[in-house]
A tleap script that builds the chain and sets N, CA, C and O, in Angstrom:
source leaprc.protein.ff14SB
mol = sequence {
  NMET CYS GLU VAL GLN LEU PRO GLU ALA ARG
  ALA PHE TYR GLY PHE GLN ILE ALA ILE GLN
  ASN ILE HIE LEU LYS MET TYR SER LEU LEU
  LEU GLU THR TYR ILE LYS ASP SER ALA ALA
  LYS SER ARG LEU PHE ARG ALA PHE GLU THR
  VAL PRO CYS VAL ALA ARG LYS ALA CGLU
}
set mol.1.N position { -37.680 -11.871 38.292 }
set mol.1.CA position { -37.943 -11.577 39.686 }
set mol.1.C position { -38.279 -12.857 40.444 }
set mol.1.O position { -38.333 -12.833 41.674 }
set mol.2.N position { -38.503 -13.956 39.765 }
set mol.2.CA position { -38.852 -15.217 40.426 }
set mol.2.C position { -37.695 -15.771 41.250 }
set mol.2.O position { -37.918 -16.496 42.220 }
set mol.3.N position { -36.442 -15.432 40.866 }
set mol.3.CA position { -35.298 -15.972 41.598 }
set mol.3.C position { -35.116 -15.296 42.954 }
set mol.3.O position { -34.514 -15.878 43.856 }
set mol.4.N position { -35.616 -14.105 43.106 }
set mol.4.CA position { -35.441 -13.334 44.337 }
set mol.4.C position { -36.432 -13.830 45.380 }
set mol.4.O position { -37.639 -13.865 45.139 }
set mol.5.N position { -35.912 -14.212 46.536 }
set mol.5.CA position { -36.751 -14.780 47.586 }
set mol.5.C position { -37.040 -13.808 48.731 }
set mol.5.O position { -38.074 -13.920 49.389 }
set mol.6.N position { -36.144 -12.865 48.970 }
set mol.6.CA position { -36.349 -11.930 50.078 }
set mol.6.C position { -37.543 -11.018 49.787 }
set mol.6.O position { -37.582 -10.367 48.743 }
set mol.7.N position { -38.505 -10.967 50.689 }
set mol.7.CA position { -39.682 -10.113 50.466 }
set mol.7.C position { -39.321 -8.638 50.265 }
set mol.7.O position { -39.952 -7.941 49.471 }
set mol.8.N position { -38.304 -8.174 50.989 }
set mol.8.CA position { -37.895 -6.779 50.861 }
set mol.8.C position { -37.359 -6.491 49.465 }
set mol.8.O position { -37.661 -5.455 48.873 }
set mol.9.N position { -36.561 -7.419 48.947 }
set mol.9.CA position { -35.997 -7.244 47.606 }
set mol.9.C position { -37.094 -7.312 46.551 }
set mol.9.O position { -37.094 -6.528 45.602 }
set mol.10.N position { -38.031 -8.248 46.714 }
set mol.10.CA position { -39.143 -8.357 45.765 }
set mol.10.C position { -39.988 -7.083 45.777 }
set mol.10.O position { -40.440 -6.628 44.726 }
set mol.11.N position { -40.202 -6.509 46.959 }
set mol.11.CA position { -40.959 -5.260 47.065 }
set mol.11.C position { -40.212 -4.124 46.368 }
set mol.11.O position { -40.816 -3.309 45.670 }
set mol.12.N position { -38.897 -4.079 46.562 }
set mol.12.CA position { -38.097 -3.041 45.911 }
set mol.12.C position { -38.180 -3.167 44.401 }
set mol.12.O position { -38.385 -2.169 43.711 }
set mol.13.N position { -38.023 -4.381 43.872 }
set mol.13.CA position { -38.087 -4.582 42.423 }
set mol.13.C position { -39.469 -4.227 41.878 }
set mol.13.O position { -39.581 -3.660 40.790 }
set mol.14.N position { -40.499 -4.550 42.613 }
set mol.14.CA position { -41.849 -4.174 42.194 }
set mol.14.C position { -42.010 -2.665 42.128 }
set mol.14.O position { -42.610 -2.135 41.193 }
set mol.15.N position { -41.470 -1.976 43.127 }
set mol.15.CA position { -41.522 -0.513 43.150 }
set mol.15.C position { -40.726 0.067 41.987 }
set mol.15.O position { -41.159 1.027 41.349 }
set mol.16.N position { -39.568 -0.515 41.714 }
set mol.16.CA position { -38.731 -0.043 40.614 }
set mol.16.C position { -39.460 -0.203 39.276 }
set mol.16.O position { -39.388 0.685 38.427 }
set mol.17.N position { -40.145 -1.300 39.085 }
set mol.17.CA position { -40.918 -1.517 37.860 }
set mol.17.C position { -42.036 -0.483 37.748 }
set mol.17.O position { -42.294 0.040 36.664 }
set mol.18.N position { -42.695 -0.193 38.857 }
set mol.18.CA position { -43.766 0.811 38.847 }
set mol.18.C position { -43.227 2.184 38.453 }
set mol.18.O position { -43.854 2.893 37.666 }
set mol.19.N position { -42.080 2.559 38.991 }
set mol.19.CA position { -41.473 3.850 38.660 }
set mol.19.C position { -41.093 3.890 37.181 }
set mol.19.O position { -41.300 4.908 36.520 }
set mol.20.N position { -40.542 2.799 36.654 }
set mol.20.CA position { -40.198 2.752 35.232 }
set mol.20.C position { -41.440 2.909 34.364 }
set mol.20.O position { -41.389 3.576 33.330 }
set mol.21.N position { -42.538 2.313 34.764 }
set mol.21.CA position { -43.786 2.456 34.016 }
set mol.21.C position { -44.283 3.899 34.034 }
set mol.21.O position { -44.784 4.396 33.025 }
set mol.22.N position { -44.148 4.564 35.164 }
set mol.22.CA position { -44.540 5.975 35.254 }
set mol.22.C position { -43.675 6.823 34.327 }
set mol.22.O position { -44.187 7.697 33.626 }
set mol.23.N position { -42.360 6.568 34.321 }
set mol.23.CA position { -41.468 7.315 33.431 }
set mol.23.C position { -41.848 7.084 31.973 }
set mol.23.O position { -41.893 8.029 31.185 }
set mol.24.N position { -42.116 5.853 31.617 }
set mol.24.CA position { -42.497 5.532 30.239 }
set mol.24.C position { -43.757 6.284 29.833 }
set mol.24.O position { -43.821 6.848 28.740 }
set mol.25.N position { -44.743 6.294 30.693 }
set mol.25.CA position { -45.991 7.007 30.410 }
set mol.25.C position { -45.732 8.503 30.271 }
set mol.25.O position { -46.280 9.147 29.377 }
set mol.26.N position { -44.909 9.054 31.143 }
set mol.26.CA position { -44.614 10.487 31.098 }
set mol.26.C position { -43.887 10.856 29.813 }
set mol.26.O position { -44.218 11.864 29.188 }
set mol.27.N position { -42.891 10.048 29.403 }
set mol.27.CA position { -42.174 10.328 28.160 }
set mol.27.C position { -43.125 10.270 26.969 }
set mol.27.O position { -43.027 11.092 26.058 }
set mol.28.N position { -44.030 9.323 26.969 }
set mol.28.CA position { -45.011 9.212 25.889 }
set mol.28.C position { -45.919 10.436 25.846 }
set mol.28.O position { -46.197 10.975 24.774 }
set mol.29.N position { -46.374 10.866 27.009 }
set mol.29.CA position { -47.232 12.056 27.060 }
set mol.29.C position { -46.487 13.309 26.594 }
set mol.29.O position { -47.060 14.156 25.908 }
set mol.30.N position { -45.226 13.423 26.963 }
set mol.30.CA position { -44.437 14.572 26.513 }
set mol.30.C position { -44.295 14.582 24.996 }
set mol.30.O position { -44.455 15.624 24.362 }
set mol.31.N position { -43.995 13.422 24.414 }
set mol.31.CA position { -43.881 13.353 22.954 }
set mol.31.C position { -45.204 13.688 22.284 }
set mol.31.O position { -45.238 14.443 21.312 }
set mol.32.N position { -46.281 13.135 22.793 }
set mol.32.CA position { -47.603 13.409 22.218 }
set mol.32.C position { -47.964 14.890 22.323 }
set mol.32.O position { -48.592 15.441 21.419 }
set mol.33.N position { -47.575 15.528 23.406 }
set mol.33.CA position { -47.943 16.920 23.654 }
set mol.33.C position { -47.104 17.905 22.846 }
set mol.33.O position { -47.641 18.852 22.271 }
set mol.34.N position { -45.792 17.688 22.798 }
set mol.34.CA position { -44.907 18.696 22.226 }
set mol.34.C position { -44.507 18.453 20.780 }
set mol.34.O position { -44.131 19.400 20.090 }
set mol.35.N position { -44.572 17.232 20.304 }
set mol.35.CA position { -44.164 16.936 18.927 }
set mol.35.C position { -45.419 16.802 18.078 }
set mol.35.O position { -46.194 15.858 18.238 }
set mol.36.N position { -45.609 17.750 17.180 }
set mol.36.CA position { -46.820 17.756 16.350 }
set mol.36.C position { -46.614 17.028 15.021 }
set mol.36.O position { -47.562 16.470 14.468 }
set mol.37.N position { -45.389 17.029 14.508 }
set mol.37.CA position { -45.096 16.375 13.235 }
set mol.37.C position { -45.135 14.860 13.417 }
set mol.37.O position { -44.383 14.312 14.224 }
set mol.38.N position { -46.007 14.184 12.674 }
set mol.38.CA position { -46.192 12.741 12.881 }
set mol.38.C position { -44.952 11.932 12.517 }
set mol.38.O position { -44.677 10.916 13.156 }
set mol.39.N position { -44.194 12.360 11.500 }
set mol.39.CA position { -42.971 11.637 11.132 }
set mol.39.C position { -41.926 11.751 12.241 }
set mol.39.O position { -41.280 10.765 12.595 }
set mol.40.N position { -41.766 12.940 12.781 }
set mol.40.CA position { -40.810 13.143 13.875 }
set mol.40.C position { -41.239 12.364 15.111 }
set mol.40.O position { -40.414 11.764 15.800 }
set mol.41.N position { -42.529 12.381 15.380 }
set mol.41.CA position { -43.054 11.657 16.538 }
set mol.41.C position { -42.794 10.155 16.389 }
set mol.41.O position { -42.367 9.494 17.336 }
set mol.42.N position { -43.052 9.633 15.204 }
set mol.42.CA position { -42.821 8.208 14.950 }
set mol.42.C position { -41.347 7.856 15.114 }
set mol.42.O position { -41.007 6.831 15.705 }
set mol.43.N position { -40.465 8.723 14.581 }
set mol.43.CA position { -39.022 8.489 14.702 }
set mol.43.C position { -38.601 8.475 16.171 }
set mol.43.O position { -37.795 7.637 16.576 }
set mol.44.N position { -39.136 9.389 16.961 }
set mol.44.CA position { -38.785 9.450 18.381 }
set mol.44.C position { -39.331 8.258 19.161 }
set mol.44.O position { -38.664 7.746 20.060 }
set mol.45.N position { -40.538 7.815 18.821 }
set mol.45.CA position { -41.102 6.652 19.507 }
set mol.45.C position { -40.321 5.377 19.181 }
set mol.45.O position { -40.326 4.428 19.964 }
set mol.46.N position { -39.646 5.354 18.020 }
set mol.46.CA position { -38.857 4.186 17.642 }
set mol.46.C position { -37.372 4.356 17.933 }
set mol.46.O position { -36.560 3.551 17.478 }
set mol.47.N position { -37.008 5.379 18.675 }
set mol.47.CA position { -35.598 5.677 18.937 }
set mol.47.C position { -34.878 4.507 19.596 }
set mol.47.O position { -33.685 4.309 19.363 }
set mol.48.N position { -35.574 3.737 20.408 }
set mol.48.CA position { -34.921 2.599 21.070 }
set mol.48.C position { -34.507 1.526 20.065 }
set mol.48.O position { -33.694 0.661 20.391 }
set mol.49.N position { -35.052 1.567 18.853 }
set mol.49.CA position { -34.670 0.619 17.800 }
set mol.49.C position { -33.580 1.179 16.897 }
set mol.49.O position { -32.816 0.414 16.308 }
set mol.50.N position { -33.498 2.502 16.777 }
set mol.50.CA position { -32.636 3.111 15.766 }
set mol.50.C position { -31.471 3.927 16.315 }
set mol.50.O position { -30.511 4.182 15.588 }
set mol.51.N position { -31.528 4.337 17.562 }
set mol.51.CA position { -30.461 5.153 18.150 }
set mol.51.C position { -29.710 4.288 19.163 }
set mol.51.O position { -30.279 3.883 20.177 }
set mol.52.N position { -28.429 4.004 18.890 }
set mol.52.CA position { -27.685 3.074 19.752 }
set mol.52.C position { -27.674 3.439 21.240 }
set mol.52.O position { -27.853 2.561 22.084 }
set mol.53.N position { -27.470 4.706 21.574 }
set mol.53.CA position { -27.411 5.065 23.000 }
set mol.53.C position { -28.775 4.902 23.669 }
set mol.53.O position { -28.843 4.574 24.854 }
set mol.54.N position { -29.853 5.123 22.935 }
set mol.54.CA position { -31.194 4.920 23.489 }
set mol.54.C position { -31.466 3.429 23.635 }
set mol.54.O position { -32.083 2.998 24.609 }
set mol.55.N position { -31.005 2.640 22.666 }
set mol.55.CA position { -31.186 1.180 22.734 }
set mol.55.C position { -30.485 0.607 23.961 }
set mol.55.O position { -31.032 -0.258 24.644 }
set mol.56.N position { -29.271 1.090 24.242 }
set mol.56.CA position { -28.554 0.604 25.433 }
set mol.56.C position { -29.306 0.975 26.704 }
set mol.56.O position { -29.364 0.188 27.648 }
set mol.57.N position { -29.875 2.156 26.726 }
set mol.57.CA position { -30.633 2.606 27.902 }
set mol.57.C position { -31.891 1.755 28.084 }
set mol.57.O position { -32.315 1.504 29.212 }
set mol.58.N position { -32.485 1.314 26.979 }
set mol.58.CA position { -33.722 0.530 27.035 }
set mol.58.C position { -33.484 -0.906 27.493 }
set mol.58.O position { -34.422 -1.590 27.900 }
set mol.59.N position { -32.242 -1.363 27.430 }
set mol.59.CA position { -31.945 -2.754 27.824 }
set mol.59.C position { -32.066 -2.961 29.309 }
set mol.59.O position { -31.849 -4.070 29.796 }
savepdb mol mol.pdb
quit
């Protein structure tokens, strides 16, 4: 974000990062709430490392 000089663009990127953080927190809470099996929960939390389509989404 250091390369971006326009204040409007920097504000937009900051907002986008905030929204991504909210989504990440929500997905974590959903997994914690609905998945009771610890092995399944661990596998899902590591999906960005082991599932190719999730890894691409995480990039």
